[in-house]
N, C-alpha and C positions, 0 to 999 in steps of 0.2 A: 104406627101412624106418625108419631112424633119424630121418629128418626127419618122418615121419608120427607117430612116437611123441612127438617134441618138440612138435609143433604141437597135439597132442591134449591134452596135460597141462593147459595153461591153461584150456582149455574145460571139462575135467572139474572142475578146482578151482573155476572160476566157478560151475558148476552146483551143486556141493556147498555152496558158501557161500550161494548163493541159497536152496537147499532148507533149510539150517539156519536162515536168517533167517525163512523162511516158517513153520517150526515154532514159533519163539519168538513171532512175530507172532500166530499162531493162539492160542497160550496166553494172551497178553495180551488178545486180543479177547474171550475168555470172561469177563474181569473186568468189561467194560463193555458188557453187553447193552443194546440200545437201550431196552428197556422198563423195566429195573430199575436197572442200575448208575449211569448218569448222573443219572437222576431222583431217586435217593435219596442221592447222595453228600453233598449239603448237610446232610441230617439226620445223617449219620455225623459230620460235623465238629461240629455242635452237640452231639451226644451226647458226643464226646471232650472238647470244651471244658468241658461241664458236669461230667462224671464226673472229669476230670482236676483240675478246680478243687476238687472235694470231697476227692479224695485228697491234694491239696496242703495244704488247710486242716486235715485230720486228721493230716497228717504221716505217712501210711502208706507212702510211697515213700522209701526211703533215698537219700542222695546217691550219685551214681555219676559216671563220667567225663562223662556227658551232661548233668549238672546244672551244668556250668561254661559260661561265656560264651565262652571262648577255644578251644573244640574246633574241629577241622578243618571239620566240616560247617557249623557256624555262621559261621565266619570266611570261608570260601571258597564257600559255597553259599547259606545263608539270607540273609546280609547282602547278597548280590549276586543275590538270588532273582529279581527281575523281569528282570534282564539275562540270566540263564540261560534263563528262560522264553521271552523274545523271540528269543534266539539260536537256539533249536531250533524254536519254533513257526513263525517266519517262513518258512524254506525249506520246511517241511512244508506249510504252508497254500498257498504258491504252487504247489508241485508237485502236491499232491493235488487242489486245486480246478481247476487247469489241465488235469489229466488227465480230469476229468469234464465240464468246461464251459470252452471256450476263448473265450467271448464276453468282449471287452475290458471292457465296462461291468460285467459280472458280477464279473470278477476285481478290478476297481478297487474295487467296493463291498465285496468280501470283505476286501481289504487294509485297508479303513477300520476293520474290526473290531479290527485291531492298534492303530490310533490311538485308538479308543474305549477299549479295555482299558487302554492306557497312560495315557490321561487319567483314567480311574477310579482307577488306582493313584496317580497323582501328586496328584490333588485330595484323595483320602482320607487319604493319608499326610501331606500338607501340613496338612490340617485337624486331624489328630491332634496334630501338633507345635504348631500354633497354640493348640489347647485346653489342652495341657499348659503352654504358656508363660503364657497369661493367667490360668490358675487356680492357678499355683504361686507358691512363695516360696523364697528362698534361705536355707539353714540352714548353720550352722557345722559341724554334725556330722550324721551319718546318723540319729541318734536324734531329730532334729527338735525339739531342746529350746531352741535359741538361733537366732533369726532374724537374718540379716545383711541389713539394709535397704539396704546400699550397692549391691546388685545387683538389678535388676528384670527381668532376662531370663535364661533358662536358659543361653544361650551364654556370657555374661559370668560368670555364677555358677560354672559348671563350669570354665571356663578359669582362674578364680582359685583353684581347688582346693576349692571348697565343694560343697554338695549341694543340688540343686533337686528339690522335691517338688510335683507338681501332679496333675491328673487325667490319668494316663498310659495312654491307650488303647493296648493291645498292638498294635504294628505287625506283629509276627510272626503274631499271631492273625488279622490281616487278610490279609497278603501270602500266607501259605502256602496257606490254603484257596482264596483267590481265584485264585491261580496254578494250583492243581490243577484247579479247576472249569473254568477257561479252557482248559487243555490238553485235558481230557477232551472238552469240547465241540468243539474245533477238530480233534481227531483222529478224530472220528466217521466221516468219509468212508472211513477205512481198511477198514471192514467191507464197503463196496461195491467198493472198489478191489481187494480180494482176488479178486473174480469178474470183473474187467475185464482185457482183454488189454493188457498193457504190455510194452514192450521191456525187455531185461535190466537195463540201467543204471538207468533210473528206478525199477524195482521194487526193486533193491538199495538205492538211496538212500532210498526211502520206508521200506523195512524198517528200515534203520539209524536213521533219524530217529524212527520210531514206537517202536522199542525204547528209544531214548535218552529220549524223552519220557515213556514209562511208567516208566522207572527214575527220572526226575526226580520224577514224581508220588509214587512210593514214598518218596523222600527227603523231599519236602514233607510227606507224611503223618506220617512218623516224627518230623521236627523239630517239627511241630505238636503231636504227642503229648508230646514233651519240654517244649515251652513250656507246655502245659496242666498238667503235673504238677510243674513245677519253678519257674516264673517268674510274676510279675505277680499282682495281685489278681483274684479271680474276676470281679468286675463289669467290670474293664478288659478281660479276655480275652473275655468274652461279648459285649461291645459291639463289639470288633474283629471277632470271628467273624460277628456279625449284619450288620455293615457289608459284609463280603465277600460274604455270601450275598445281601444286598439288591442290591449292584452287579451280581452275576451274574444275579439274577432279573429285574431291570429291563431288562437288555440281552437275554439269550438267551430269556427267557420272556415278555417284554412287547414291547419296542421292535423286536427283530429279526423279529417276526412281522408287522410293518407293511410296507407296500409301500416307503415311503421310509425305508430303513434299510440298514445294511451287509448285512443278510440272514443267514440261518442257513447252516451248512455244507451242501453238496450233498445229503448223505444225508437230512437232515431235510426238505429241500425236496422231494425225490423222494417221501418218505413222505407228506407232506401232499398232494401232487398225487394220489397213489393213493387217499387217504382221500376227497378231494373228488370223484373220478371215480365 
C-alpha cells in the first residue's frame, strides 16, 4: 500500500502542473486571436510611439524609477533583447513546428526564419549606428555649444569623455516592437497545438516556453512604452518603430507568402489551405 501511494504522487503532481500550465496558456491565447491580435499589434506600437512622444514633449509624465537608463529591466533585458528573444523562440519554433510537420525540408525552411530575423535586426541596428556616426559631431559639452573637431567618430569621441550628437534613430524603438511582433508570429501554432495529441513532456515544455515568451512580450511592450514617454526625440522614435514594422511586414506579410521563402508558421499555412479549398 505504501509503495502504491509513493508511486502515484509524482504522477498526480505532474498532472496538476500540466493542468495549471494549460490554464495559463489558454489565458494568453485569448490575447492573440488569429483575426485581430496579431494583425493589429503593429498599429498599437505606432500609437504608443506617437502618443508617448507627445506626452514627452509636453512633459506630462513625471520622472520615475523607469525614466533612468540603469534600471534592471533595461540593463538585463532590453539591452540584451534580441538574445532573450532568440533564446526562447528557437526551442519553441523547433518543437512546435516539428509537432505539426516533421518534414525535414519544411523544418529547415522554418529555422531560416530565425536567420532572416537576426539579419534584419543586425542590418537595421548597424545602419542606425552608421547614420548616427556620419551625421554627428563631437561636442565638448552636452549643451552642444562647442565642437571638438579632433574626433570624427562617435567611438573615439565618447571614449575621450565628450558628447556625440547625430541623427540617433532609437534602437529600442526598433528592437522592442520587432521582437514582440516576431514572437507573436512564431508562437501562432500554439492555438492549433492545444487541440493536438502530444505526450506529457513536450506539452509541458511547450507550455513553459509559450508562457515565458508571452511574459517577454509584456516586458518588451512595457519597455517600449517607457522609451516612448522618457527617451529620444519624437522623429527618432517614430523612424525606429516604422523600421521595425516594415521589417516585420516585408517578411511575414510579403516574402513569407511566396513559395521560395522560409514560409509562415504552420497555423497560418493550414488556414491558407482551407481558404483555397
